[in-house]
N, C-alpha and C positions, 0 to 999 in steps of 0.2 A: 541605353545603347552600351554595348560592350566593345571595348577597343583593346588593342595590344600593341606594345612597342618592343622592339629588339634592339639591344645596345651591344655593339661589337667592340671589345677591347683587346689588349695584347695578351692577357691571360685568361679572360673569361668572356662568355657571351651570356647576356642576361635577357630575361623575358619578364615583362610586367603585363598582366591582363587585369583590366579594371572595368567596372560599371559606372556609368554616370546616371544617377537617378533623375527623376522628373524635377526635383528641387535643385539639381546641379551638383549635389554632393557626390564625390568620387569615392568609390569603395574598391579596395583591392580584392581581386578574385584569386590571383595566383602571382607569386614572385618566385622565379627560379633562376639559378645560376649554374652554368656548365663551365667547368674549368677545362679549357681546351689548349691553352698555351700556344696560341698562334705565333707569338714572338720567339718561341724557343729556337735556339740555333742561329738567330740573326745577330749580326755584329757589324762593326765598321768595315771589316774585310769582306763581308758577305751581306750587304744591306738589302737582301731580297727575302721574301717569304718563301719557305721551302714548300715543295709539293705536298708533303705529308701534313704540314701545318695548314695549308689551304684546304686540303681534304677534310681535316678535322673541323675547321671552321664552317665549311659548307654543310657537313653532316650535322653539326650542332644547330646551325640556323634552320635547316630543314626540319629537324626534330622539334625545335621550339615553335616554328610556324605551324606545324601540324598540330601540336598541342593547343596552341591558341585557337585554331580553327575548330578543333574538337570541343573546346570550351565555349564555342559560339561567338567568338570575336568576329564582328561584322566590319570592323575597321582595323587594319594592321599597317604599321609603318616601321621604318628603321629609325634609328636615333636621329634627332633633328640636326645633328652635327656630323661631321666626318668621323669615322672610327677613331678611337683614341690611340695615342702612342704608336707602337710599332706598325699596326695595320695601316695607319695613315701615312707614315713616313718611309715605308719600304719602297725600294725602287720599282717593284712590280705591283704596287698598290694602285687601285683606281684613282686614289686621291693624289698620287705623286705627280 
């Protein structure tokens, strides 16, 4: 079985694609990090993600999901927790 997970953080979005063999051993197929700086420009006076940052994040996730599918990932999920840091705490976050 080949699976992939995407982890969204304030500065980077990461992809891990891995295989689980018949014996249960997990082997990395691909690990990739895109530096997207979703949290750039956010501060206490403006605690919201900017439109450009959101667009960069969406483009990065789309690119990584496409790559995982091209590598044959038959299972794909987001990180098992809410996004880290700024994406989680911004006023316009889905987690806020």
